[in-house]
C-alpha positions as CSV (number, residue, x, y, z in Angstrom):
1,M,3.9,2.3,-120.4
2,T,7.6,3.8,-120.9
3,S,8.3,4.6,-124.6
4,R,11.8,3.5,-125.4
5,R,13.8,4.9,-128.1
6,I,15.5,1.4,-129.7
7,L,18.3,1.4,-132.2
8,I,18.0,-1.3,-135.1
9,T,20.7,-1.9,-137.2
10,G,19.7,-3.3,-140.8
11,A,16.5,-1.7,-140.0
12,S,15.6,-1.0,-144.3
13,K,13.6,-4.5,-145.0
14,G,13.1,-8.5,-143.8
15,I,13.5,-8.5,-139.8
16,G,14.7,-5.1,-139.0
17,R,11.7,-3.2,-141.0
18,A,9.3,-5.6,-138.9
19,L,10.7,-4.8,-135.8
20,S,10.6,-1.4,-136.1
21,H,7.1,-1.3,-137.0
22,R,5.7,-3.4,-134.3
23,L,7.4,-1.0,-132.0
24,A,6.3,2.2,-132.9
25,A,2.6,0.3,-133.2
26,A,3.4,-0.6,-129.3
27,G,4.7,3.2,-128.9
28,H,8.1,2.9,-128.6
29,I,10.5,5.3,-130.9
30,P,12.4,2.8,-133.2
31,V,15.7,4.8,-134.8
32,G,16.8,2.8,-137.4
33,L,20.0,2.5,-139.5
34,A,20.6,1.1,-143.0
35,R,22.2,2.4,-146.2
36,S,18.6,3.5,-147.4
37,R,15.6,4.9,-145.7
38,P,12.1,2.6,-146.5
39,D,9.1,4.9,-147.4
40,D,7.1,3.5,-144.7
41,A,10.1,4.0,-141.9
42,P,8.8,4.7,-138.9
43,G,10.3,6.9,-136.1
44,E,13.4,7.6,-136.5
45,F,15.8,7.0,-139.6
46,V,19.9,7.7,-140.3
47,T,21.3,6.6,-143.6
48,V,24.7,5.1,-143.0
49,D,26.8,2.4,-144.4
50,L,27.5,0.1,-141.6
51,S,30.7,-1.6,-143.2
52,D,32.5,2.3,-142.8
53,V,33.5,2.6,-139.1
54,D,34.0,6.4,-139.4
55,A,30.7,6.8,-141.2
56,T,29.0,4.3,-138.4
57,A,30.4,6.4,-135.6
58,A,28.9,9.8,-137.3
59,A,25.7,7.8,-137.5
60,L,26.1,7.2,-133.9
61,D,27.0,10.4,-132.7
62,S,23.8,11.7,-134.1
63,V,21.3,9.4,-132.7
64,L,22.7,10.0,-129.1
65,A,22.7,13.7,-129.9
66,A,18.8,13.6,-130.1
67,G,18.3,11.8,-127.1
68,P,19.6,8.6,-125.4
69,I,19.6,4.6,-126.5
70,D,17.0,2.6,-124.0
71,G,17.8,-0.6,-126.5
72,V,20.0,-2.0,-129.5
73,V,19.1,-4.5,-131.6
74,N,22.2,-5.7,-133.7
75,N,20.8,-6.8,-136.7
76,V,22.9,-6.2,-139.4
77,G,24.6,-8.7,-141.3
78,V,25.5,-9.8,-145.1
79,V,26.1,-13.6,-146.5
80,R,29.0,-14.7,-148.7
81,A,28.5,-17.9,-149.7
82,Q,31.7,-19.9,-150.1
83,M,32.8,-23.4,-149.5
84,L,36.4,-23.9,-147.5
85,G,38.5,-23.7,-151.0
86,D,37.1,-20.3,-151.8
87,I,37.0,-18.4,-149.1
88,G,37.9,-15.1,-150.2
89,L,39.9,-13.4,-146.9
90,E,38.8,-9.8,-147.9
91,D,35.5,-11.5,-148.1
92,F,35.5,-13.2,-144.7
93,A,36.4,-10.0,-142.7
94,H,33.9,-8.3,-144.0
95,V,31.4,-10.4,-143.2
96,H,33.0,-10.6,-139.2
97,D,33.3,-6.4,-139.5
98,L,30.0,-5.7,-140.4
99,T,28.5,-8.3,-138.3
100,V,30.4,-7.8,-135.2
101,R,32.3,-4.6,-135.3
102,T,29.0,-3.2,-136.0
103,S,27.9,-4.8,-132.6
104,I,30.6,-4.0,-130.8
105,Q,30.6,-0.1,-131.8
106,T,26.4,0.4,-131.3
107,V,26.6,-1.3,-127.9
108,Q,29.5,0.7,-126.9
109,A,27.6,4.0,-127.9
110,A,24.6,3.1,-126.0
111,I,26.3,1.6,-122.6
112,P,26.6,5.5,-120.9
113,G,23.1,6.0,-121.0
114,M,22.0,2.7,-120.5
115,R,24.1,2.5,-117.0
116,E,22.9,6.2,-115.8
117,R,19.4,5.0,-115.9
118,G,19.9,2.0,-115.0
119,W,17.9,0.4,-117.3
120,G,18.9,-1.3,-121.0
121,R,18.3,-3.8,-123.6
122,V,20.7,-5.8,-125.9
123,V,19.2,-8.0,-128.4
124,N,21.6,-9.8,-131.0
125,I,20.5,-11.5,-134.1
126,S,22.6,-14.5,-134.7
127,S,20.9,-17.3,-136.8
128,V,20.5,-20.9,-137.0
129,V,23.6,-21.6,-138.9
130,A,25.8,-20.6,-136.1
131,L,25.2,-24.4,-135.1
132,G,26.2,-25.4,-138.4
133,G,24.9,-28.0,-140.6
134,V,24.9,-25.7,-144.4
135,A,27.4,-25.7,-146.1
136,G,29.0,-22.6,-147.8
137,R,28.4,-20.8,-144.7
138,S,31.8,-20.6,-142.9
139,A,32.3,-16.9,-142.7
140,Y,28.4,-16.2,-142.0
141,G,27.8,-18.7,-139.2
142,S,31.0,-18.1,-137.5
143,S,30.1,-14.1,-137.1
144,K,26.7,-15.2,-135.6
145,A,28.7,-18.1,-133.2
146,A,30.6,-15.0,-132.2
147,L,27.5,-12.8,-131.5
148,E,26.3,-15.4,-129.5
149,H,29.6,-15.7,-127.7
150,L,29.5,-11.9,-127.0
151,T,26.1,-11.8,-125.9
152,R,27.3,-14.2,-122.9
153,M,30.2,-12.4,-122.0
154,W,28.4,-8.6,-122.4
155,A,25.7,-10.1,-120.2
156,L,27.7,-11.1,-117.8
157,E,29.5,-7.5,-117.8
158,L,26.3,-5.3,-117.9
159,A,23.8,-7.1,-115.6
160,P,25.3,-5.4,-112.1
161,D,24.3,-2.3,-114.3
162,G,20.7,-3.7,-114.7
163,I,21.4,-4.3,-118.7
164,T,20.2,-7.5,-120.4
165,V,22.1,-8.8,-123.2
166,N,20.2,-11.4,-125.4
167,A,20.2,-13.3,-128.8
168,V,17.6,-14.1,-131.2
169,A,18.8,-17.1,-133.8
170,P,15.9,-17.4,-136.4
171,G,15.6,-20.4,-139.0
172,P,14.9,-19.6,-142.2
173,V,13.0,-16.7,-142.5
174,E,10.9,-15.2,-145.1
175,T,12.6,-12.4,-146.1
176,E,12.7,-10.4,-149.7
177,L,16.6,-11.7,-150.2
178,F,15.1,-15.5,-149.0
179,R,12.4,-14.9,-151.9
180,E,14.5,-13.7,-154.3
181,N,16.9,-16.9,-153.9
182,N,14.5,-19.3,-153.0
183,P,11.0,-19.0,-154.8
184,V,7.6,-20.9,-153.8
185,G,7.8,-24.1,-155.0
186,S,11.7,-24.1,-155.9
187,E,13.9,-26.4,-154.8
188,G,16.1,-24.1,-152.8
189,E,12.7,-23.5,-150.6
190,A,12.1,-27.4,-150.4
191,R,15.8,-28.1,-149.0
192,Y,14.9,-25.3,-146.5
193,L,11.6,-26.8,-145.4
194,A,13.3,-30.1,-145.2
195,M,15.5,-28.6,-142.5
196,V,12.1,-27.0,-140.2
197,P,10.0,-29.6,-138.2
198,M,6.9,-27.5,-138.1
199,N,7.5,-27.3,-141.6
200,R,7.3,-23.6,-142.8
201,I,9.3,-20.6,-143.1
202,G,9.1,-18.6,-140.4
203,S,8.1,-14.7,-141.1
204,V,9.6,-11.8,-140.0
205,D,6.9,-10.9,-137.3
206,D,7.7,-14.4,-135.7
207,I,11.5,-13.0,-135.3
208,A,10.2,-9.4,-134.7
209,A,8.0,-10.7,-131.7
210,A,10.5,-12.3,-129.9
211,I,12.9,-9.7,-130.2
212,S,10.1,-7.4,-128.9
213,F,10.1,-9.4,-125.6
214,L,13.5,-9.6,-124.9
215,L,13.3,-5.7,-125.1
216,S,10.1,-5.4,-123.0
217,D,10.2,-5.2,-119.1
218,D,8.9,-8.9,-118.8
219,A,12.0,-10.1,-119.8
220,G,14.2,-8.4,-117.3
221,W,15.6,-11.3,-115.3
222,L,16.8,-12.9,-118.3
223,T,20.3,-12.4,-119.6
224,G,22.8,-14.0,-121.8
225,Q,21.1,-16.7,-123.4
226,T,20.1,-17.0,-127.0
227,L,16.3,-18.0,-127.9
228,R,15.9,-20.1,-131.0
229,V,13.4,-18.8,-133.0
230,D,13.8,-21.7,-135.8
231,G,10.5,-23.9,-136.1
232,G,12.5,-26.5,-134.3
233,S,15.6,-26.2,-136.9
234,S,18.3,-26.3,-134.2
235,I,16.4,-29.4,-132.8
236,G,17.1,-31.5,-135.7
237,R,20.6,-30.2,-135.9
238,S,20.9,-31.5,-131.8
239,A,19.6,-34.7,-132.9
240,N,21.8,-35.5,-135.9
241,G,25.0,-34.0,-134.9
């Protein structure tokens, strides 16, 4: 097995943290980027505020100085829940900047080495909310929809170089933040469960497993796609309009 060096943004908790451990267990080297490093972070880790363009550039320079990047997982994001009449333009810009600009920056940093080796993987983390259906998610949902569009565009541009670009769009996932806002047995949890035909909240390992597949050699002829790992949530949206 070839050991790959995989850059993961937002790697300190939730999906990013679970993916880091899964990749390390498989013999790969996760390279985490986040504001704080968890005590059990495997592989390499660079602490950085990804909302700072210059700090992000410096962190990426540091990562590349230590070796080439074989894969990028654009996982970092932020929710600013606001109904239309209350959307703050600075909040909207911040959500898009952190989600979209950071993804462009990381992929631009990795492209030269990937092209040189004729192999690379990019996985963008979207959300079922990109399809709509959750009030108050204008900023978050549109930033994830933008990532799905970029997934297709980058796949087209990078395919001749042996680089695949795909997205994973989770439904409701049991992260630390999710449980803080939606305790077991709460109305919030019930509201999310009602969206999921499989009647359970997803686990971070459910999502990490899908990302790991898209990073693998086995996914070498799959590009430009969004894999909806959501317990059927997106099926309900399609059926209900």
